[in-house]
SEKETOR-655868 format. One record per atom (N, C-alpha, C): residue number from 1; atom name; y, z, x. Coordinates in steps of 0.05 Angstrom, whole numbers, plus 5000, padded with zeros to 4 digits. Each point is the difference from the previous one (the first is absolute). Example, Ala and Ser with C-alpha at 12.3 -4.5 7.8 and 13.67 -1.06 7.14 Angstrom:
R   nr  atom     v     w     u
R    1     N  4886  5156  5264
R    1    CA  5024  5000  4982
R    1     C  5024  5000  5018
R    2     N  5021  4986  4993
R    2    CA  5024  5001  5016
R    2     C  5022  5014  4985
This chain:
R   nr  atom     v     w     u
R    1     N  3494  5420  9060
R    1    CA  5003  5022  5017
R    1     C  5017  5023  4990
R    2     N  4999  5024  5007
R    2    CA  5018  5020  4990
R    2     C  5009  5017  5026
R    3     N  5023  5006  4998
R    3    CA  5014  5016  5022
R    3     C  5008  5027  4988
R    4     N  4999  5020  5015
R    4    CA  5004  5026  4992
R    4     C  5030  5008  5019
R    5     N  5020  5010  4990
R    5    CA  5023  5006  5016
R    5     C  5009  5027  4990
R    6     N  5008  5018  5017
R    6    CA  5014  5024  4995
R    6     C  5031  5000  5003
R    7     N  5013  5006  4980
R    7    CA  5030  4994  5001
R    7     C  5012  5028  4995
R    8     N  5017  5005  5020
R    8    CA  5017  5031  4996
R    8     C  5022  4994  4982
R    9     N  4994  5012  4974
R    9    CA  5019  4997  4981
R    9     C  5025  5021  5000
R   10     N  4999  5013  5020
R   10    CA  5021  5022  5004
R   10     C  5026  4986  5010
R   11     N  4996  4977  5010
R   11    CA  5024  4988  5010
R   11     C  5009  4979  4984
R   12     N  5028  4990  5000
R   12    CA  5008  4979  4982
R   12     C  4989  4970  5004
R   13     N  4992  4996  5026
R   13    CA  4986  4976  5008
R   13     C  4969  5001  4986
R   14     N  4989  5022  5001
R   14    CA  4973  5003  4984
R   14     C  5000  4995  4974
R   15     N  5023  5014  4985
R   15    CA  5002  4997  4971
R   15     C  5006  4969  4995
R   16     N  5015  4985  5015
R   16    CA  5008  4975  4995
R   16     C  4975  4980  4998
R   17     N  4987  5007  5025
R   17    CA  4974  4985  5004
R   17     C  4981  5004  4976
R   18     N  4996  5023  4992
R   18    CA  4983  5006  4975
R   18     C  5009  4986  4977
R   19     N  5027  5002  4993
R   19    CA  5012  4986  4975
R   19     C  4990  4968  5004
R   20     N  5001  4991  5021
R   20    CA  4998  4970  5007
R   20     C  4970  4997  4991
R   21     N  4985  5012  5012
R   21    CA  4968  5000  4994
R   21     C  4992  5002  4972
R   22     N  5014  5020  4989
R   22    CA  4994  5003  4969
R   22     C  5005  4976  4982
R   23     N  5021  4981  5012
R   23    CA  5006  4978  4983
R   23     C  4980  4979  4995
R   24     N  4978  5002  5020
R   24    CA  4979  4983  5002
R   24     C  4975  5011  4984
R   25     N  4999  5005  4976
R   25    CA  4977  5012  4989
R   25     C  4975  4986  5000
R   26     N  5002  4975  4998
R   26    CA  4977  4982  5001
R   26     C  4984  5006  5027
R   27     N  5013  5002  5021
R   27    CA  4985  5000  5025
R   27     C  5002  5026  5015
R   28     N  5017  5021  4992
R   28    CA  5000  5022  5012
R   28     C  4994  5026  4982
R   29     N  4986  5020  5007
R   29    CA  4992  5021  4982
R   29     C  5012  5022  5021
R   30     N  5014  5019  4986
R   30    CA  5008  5024  5013
R   30     C  4986  5025  4992
R   31     N  4991  5012  5018
R   31    CA  4981  5027  4992
R   31     C  5016  5023  5018
R   32     N  5010  5018  4982
R   32    CA  5010  5027  5009
R   32     C  4983  5019  5005
R   33     N  4998  5014  5024
R   33    CA  4982  5020  5004
R   33     C  5006  5026  4984
R   34     N  4976  5012  4993
R   34    CA  5004  5026  4989
R   34     C  5013  5022  5019
R   35     N  5015  5021  4990
R   35    CA  5009  5020  5019
R   35     C  4977  5015  5008
R   36     N  5000  5007  5024
R   36    CA  4980  5018  5014
R   36     C  5009  5029  5000
R   37     N  5026  5007  4999
R   37    CA  5008  5025  4999
R   37     C  5008  5008  4971
R   38     N  4980  5015  4989
R   38    CA  5007  5013  4970
R   38     C  5010  5026  5000
R   39     N  5014  5008  5020
R   39    CA  5012  5026  5001
R   39     C  5019  5002  4976
R   40     N  5015  4982  4989
R   40    CA  5020  5004  4979
R   40     C  4981  5008  4975
R   41     N  4976  4987  4996
R   41    CA  4983  5007  4977
R   41     C  4982  5025  4999
R   42     N  5001  5014  5024
R   42    CA  4981  5024  5003
R   42     C  5008  5023  4982
R   43     N  5025  5001  4995
R   43    CA  5008  5024  4982
R   43     C  5000  4991  4974
R   44     N  4983  5018  4985
R   44    CA  4997  4994  4970
R   44     C  5013  5021  4987
R   45     N  5020  4991  4985
R   45    CA  5018  5015  4983
R   45     C  4993  4993  4971
R   46     N  5009  5019  4984
R   46    CA  4999  4999  4971
R   46     C  5023  4983  4990
R   47     N  5001  4988  4975
R   47    CA  5023  4987  4994
R   47     C  5022  5018  4995
R   48     N  4992  5026  4991
R   48    CA  5022  5022  4995
R   48     C  5013  5004  5025
R   49     N  4985  5001  5020
R   49    CA  5013  5005  5031
R   49     C  5019  4979  5008
R   50     N  4988  4976  4995
R   50    CA  5017  4977  5005
R   50     C  5028  4998  4984
R   51     N  4995  5002  4978
R   51    CA  5024  5002  4980
R   51     C  5022  5021  5003
R   52     N  4991  5024  5011
R   52    CA  5016  5023  5007
R   52     C  5014  4995  5023
R   53     N  4988  4985  5020
R   53    CA  5012  4992  5023
R   53     C  5020  4978  4995
R   54     N  4999  4982  4985
R   54    CA  5014  4977  4993
R   54     C  5026  5016  4983
R   55     N  4996  5017  4986
R   55    CA  5022  5014  4985
R   55     C  5016  5016  5019
R   56     N  4992  5012  5018
R   56    CA  5015  5014  5022
R   56     C  5017  4980  5014
R   57     N  4991  4979  5006
R   57    CA  5015  4981  5019
R   57     C  5022  4986  4977
R   58     N  4993  4994  4978
R   58    CA  5020  4990  4984
R   58     C  5024  5022  4990
R   59     N  4991  5025  5001
R   59    CA  5019  5018  4994
R   59     C  5019  5007  5022
R   60     N  4989  4997  5026
R   60    CA  5014  5003  5021
R   60     C  5019  4975  5004
R   61     N  4990  4978  4997
R   61    CA  5016  4971  5000
R   61     C  5023  5005  4984
R   62     N  4993  5002  4973
R   62    CA  5023  4998  4984
R   62     C  5014  5027  4990
R   63     N  4991  5022  5014
R   63    CA  5015  5025  5001
R   63     C  4996  5014  4971
R   64     N  4975  4996  4985
R   64    CA  4997  5012  4976
R   64     C  4975  5023  5003
R   65     N  4996  5013  4980
R   65    CA  4983  5020  4996
R   65     C  4977  4997  4978
R   66     N  4990  4975  4995
R   66    CA  4984  4995  4980
R   66     C  4972  5008  5007
R   67     N  4988  5014  4978
R   67    CA  4973  5011  5002
R   67     C  4987  4992  4976
R   68     N  4973  4995  5002
R   68    CA  4982  4993  4973
R   68     C  4992  5026  4994
R   69     N  4996  5000  4974
R   69    CA  4995  5025  4983
R   69     C  4966  5003  5004
């Protein structure tokens, strides 16, 4: 017999329950759903744009003015 359960892992009790179930690998299989909201992945940026953004953040954080040639 197989049982399907939905556990809210946003709460400490849900995470604790999930950890307990994960201990029993022979009888329990955990399947994580794929995200349905892909809004974070919709912006396609080049590696140069991403690296420039990272450099700006690092310069701001460390108070430097480092630029690539």
